[in-house]
C-alpha positions in Angstrom: 0.0 0.1 0.1 1.6 3.4 -1.2 0.9 5.9 2.0 2.7 8.7 0.6 3.6 10.5 -2.9 7.1 12.3 -2.7 6.9 15.1 -5.4 9.6 17.0 -6.9 9.0 20.8 -7.6 10.7 21.7 -10.9 9.6 20.5 -14.0 7.2 17.7 -12.3 5.0 19.8 -10.1 5.3 22.9 -12.2 7.2 23.8 -15.3 10.3 25.7 -14.0 13.2 25.3 -16.5 12.0 27.7 -19.4 11.2 30.4 -16.8 14.3 29.9 -14.9 16.4 30.7 -17.9 14.5 33.8 -18.4 15.2 34.8 -14.9 18.6 33.9 -14.5 19.5 35.7 -17.7 17.8 38.8 -16.3 20.2 38.5 -13.3 22.9 38.2 -15.6 22.0 41.4 -17.5 21.6 43.3 -14.7 24.9 42.8 -13.6 26.6 43.3 -17.0 27.2 39.8 -17.8 26.2 38.3 -21.4 23.8 35.9 -21.5 23.9 32.2 -21.4 22.4 30.2 -24.4 19.5 27.8 -24.0 21.6 24.8 -24.5 24.1 25.3 -21.7 21.1 25.8 -19.5 19.6 22.4 -20.1 22.9 21.1 -20.2 23.3 22.0 -16.2 19.5 21.7 -15.5 19.1 19.9 -12.5 22.3 20.6 -10.5 21.7 23.2 -7.6 21.7 26.7 -8.7 24.9 28.2 -7.1 26.9 25.0 -8.2 25.6 25.3 -11.9 26.1 29.2 -12.3 30.0 29.1 -12.5 29.3 27.0 -15.5 26.6 28.9 -17.0 28.5 32.3 -16.5 32.2 31.7 -15.9 33.8 34.0 -13.4 30.5 35.0 -11.9 30.5 36.5 -8.8 28.3 34.1 -6.6 28.3 36.9 -3.6 26.8 39.6 -5.9 24.5 36.9 -8.2 22.9 35.3 -5.0 21.0 38.2 -3.3 20.1 39.6 -6.9 18.7 36.3 -7.7 16.6 36.1 -4.6 15.1 39.4 -5.2 14.8 39.0 -8.8 13.0 35.7 -8.0 10.6 37.0 -5.5 9.3 39.8 -8.2 8.7 36.9 -10.9 7.1 35.1 -8.4 5.0 37.8 -7.3 4.3 38.6 -11.4 3.2 34.9 -11.8 6.2 34.5 -14.1 7.7 31.7 -11.9 6.5 28.5 -10.1 3.1 28.4 -11.7 1.5 25.3 -10.6 -1.7 24.9 -13.2 -5.2 24.2 -11.6 -5.4 20.5 -12.9 -2.1 19.4 -10.9 -3.6 21.0 -7.8 -6.4 18.9 -8.5 -4.5 16.0 -8.9 -2.8 16.8 -5.2 -6.3 16.9 -4.0 -7.1 13.7 -5.5 -4.3 11.7 -3.7 -4.9 13.7 -0.4 -8.8 12.4 -0.7 -7.2 8.4 -1.3 -5.8 9.0 2.0 -1.9 9.3 0.7 0.3 11.9 2.1 1.8 14.5 -0.3 5.3 15.8 0.1 7.8 17.6 -1.6 11.5 16.3 -1.9 13.5 19.0 -4.2 17.1 20.0 -4.6 16.3 23.6 -4.3 17.7 25.9 -1.4 15.4 26.7 1.2 15.1 30.3 0.1 14.2 29.1 -3.2 11.3 27.2 -2.2 10.2 29.2 1.0 7.6 31.2 -0.5 5.6 27.9 -1.8 5.5 26.7 2.0 3.9 29.9 3.2 0.3 30.1 4.7 -1.9 30.8 2.0 0.0 29.4 -0.9 -1.9 26.5 -2.9 0.9 24.2 -2.4 1.4 24.9 1.6 -2.1 23.7 2.2 -1.7 20.4 0.6 1.5 19.0 1.2 2.3 17.8 4.6 6.0 18.1 4.4 8.8 19.6 2.2 12.4 18.4 2.0 15.1 20.7 0.5 18.9 21.5 0.8 18.0 23.4 4.1 17.1 20.2 6.0 18.6 17.6 4.3 22.3 16.5 4.5 22.5 14.7 1.2 21.0 15.7 -2.2 20.2 13.7 -4.9 21.1 11.3 -6.9 22.3 10.1 -3.5 19.8 7.5 -2.2 20.4 9.1 1.3 18.5 12.4 0.2 15.4 10.9 1.4 16.6 9.7 5.0 15.1 12.8 6.7 11.7 12.6 5.4 11.6 8.9 6.0 13.0 9.6 9.8 10.5 12.1 10.2 7.5 10.5 9.1 8.1 6.8 9.9 7.5 5.7 6.7 9.0 2.8 4.9 10.5 3.0 1.2 8.1 0.6 0.3 5.1 2.9 1.5 6.4 5.5 -0.8 6.7 6.8 -4.4 8.8 9.3 -5.9 7.7 11.6 -9.0 10.5 13.3 -11.0 11.6 14.3 -14.0 15.5 13.7 -14.0 17.5 10.6 -14.1 18.9 11.7 -10.9 15.7 11.5 -9.4 15.2 7.8 -10.3 18.5 7.0 -9.3 17.8 8.4 -6.0 14.3 6.6 -5.5 15.6 3.2 -6.7 18.7 3.2 -4.2 16.3 4.3 -1.5 14.3 1.1 -2.2 11.1 3.0 -3.5 8.8 3.4 -6.7 9.7 5.9 -9.3 7.5 7.8 -11.6 9.0 9.6 -14.2 7.2 12.9 -15.5 7.8 13.6 -19.2 5.7 16.7 -19.1 8.1 19.2 -19.3 10.3 17.9 -22.4 13.4 18.4 -20.9 14.2 14.9 -20.7 13.1 11.8 -22.5 12.5 8.5 -21.3 15.6 7.0 -23.1 17.6 9.1 -20.7 16.6 7.0 -17.7 17.9 3.7 -16.5 14.9 1.5 -16.9 16.0 -0.5 -13.6 15.0 2.7 -11.7 11.7 3.5 -13.5 8.5 1.7 -12.0 6.0 3.8 -14.5 6.1 6.9 -16.7 3.4 9.7 -17.5 3.1 12.3 -19.9 1.3 14.9 -17.6 1.4 15.0 -13.9 -2.4 14.5 -13.3 -1.8 11.1 -14.7 0.0 10.4 -11.4 -3.5 9.9 -9.8 -4.5 6.5 -11.6 -0.7 5.4 -11.5 -0.3 5.5 -7.9 -3.5 3.8 -7.5 -2.3 0.8 -9.7 0.9 0.7 -8.2 -1.0 0.4 -4.7 -2.7 -2.6 -5.7 0.3 -4.7 -6.9 1.3 -7.0 -4.1 4.5 -7.0 -2.5 
């Protein structure tokens, strides 16, 4: 029985890569730096932001970039340009909850990058029972230990969980932790062929498909 659905944020719950590309280039422009290419952004997508930026913009002063990115990100969020979650995805979360499953987030984002989604009144905050990010976990994906704190805090076993994500690193982390993994292909950033099929339990073309897939997986005997 699957008791918890753990969800990645970027390009799973909301489509993020294209919006982040625009955001990061806006910050680079404000610093007087040339824009990065979309190809370079895609090649480093999934890496923690401050680890990826020196590759995306060699010689970048991270001490200047970090605070400027934070304020620019907050403006983009307020303007509805970033972290927009479609209504059909929110309805899917509601359906999971109505089926008596916990919904949790596990992301590679820093705490500052996910904090706004956890504030009272946000559509996500009222639907998730826990959120795990670089601020409250010791390990990051693809290390399977990325789930350590979540499992310890909830008392769940890996067999009671399924992780939904969009990257091969998500799949490796979930598989290594002993839990099922659903690959969400909606963003188009990655193809199913990019994944090691040993770690992929199921694949979906759009996030709302997670509801019937989790129901089906929950009926499979251990």
